C-alpha positions in Angstrom: 102.6 109.2 99.5 98.9 109.5 100.0 96.0 107.5 98.5 96.1 109.3 95.1 99.9 109.1 94.8 99.8 105.4 95.7 97.1 104.8 93.2 99.0 106.6 90.4 102.3 104.8 91.2 100.6 101.4 91.0 98.6 102.3 87.9 101.6 103.7 86.1 103.8 100.7 87.0 101.1 98.3 85.9 100.3 100.0 82.6 103.9 100.4 81.7 104.3 96.7 82.0 101.3 96.2 79.8 99.3 94.1 82.2 95.6 94.3 83.2 94.3 94.7 86.8 93.2 91.1 86.6 96.7 90.0 85.6 98.2 92.0 88.4 95.7 90.6 90.9 96.5 87.1 89.8 100.3 87.7 89.9 100.2 89.3 93.3 97.6 86.9 94.8 95.3 89.8 96.0 92.7 89.7 93.2 91.6 92.2 90.6 89.0 93.8 93.0 91.8 94.7 95.5 94.0 96.1 92.7 91.0 98.2 91.5 90.6 99.5 95.1 94.2 100.4 95.4 94.2 102.1 92.0 91.0 104.0 92.8 92.9 106.1 95.4 89.7 106.1 97.6 90.5 107.3 101.1 87.9 104.8 102.4 90.1 101.9 101.4 93.2 101.3 103.5 95.4 98.6 101.9 97.2 96.4 104.3 101.0 96.1 104.3 100.6 92.6 103.0 98.6 93.9 100.0 101.1 96.7 99.3 104.0 94.2 99.5 102.3 91.7 97.2 101.4 94.3 94.6 104.8 95.9 94.7 106.6 92.5 94.4 104.4 91.6 91.4 105.3 94.9 89.8 109.0 94.5 90.6 108.9 97.6 92.8 110.6 98.0 96.1 107.9 96.9 98.6 109.7 98.6 101.5 109.8 102.0 99.9 106.2 101.8 98.8 104.9 100.6 102.2 107.1 103.1 104.2 105.9 106.1 102.2 102.3 105.0 102.4 102.5 104.3 106.1 104.1 107.6 106.9 101.3 109.5 105.0 98.6 107.5 106.8 100.3 108.2 110.2 100.4 112.0 109.4 96.7 111.9 108.5 95.8 110.1 111.7 97.6 112.5 114.0 
């Protein structure tokens, strides 16, 4: 899962729950700006495992699957 796939997964989960970026930021404790960065899919922003886990938990997604997929993609890009 690359940046764009992560962005789409988070955006889709958030919108399907009918919550705003601000509400997700509050629920996850990471803030709306961080949620916007994750959802932008910008390669310049590398969300930490803590951020991914907090957002996934707030969206009732499996944090382990989300972070493993993202970390594996980041590792492939780095090598």
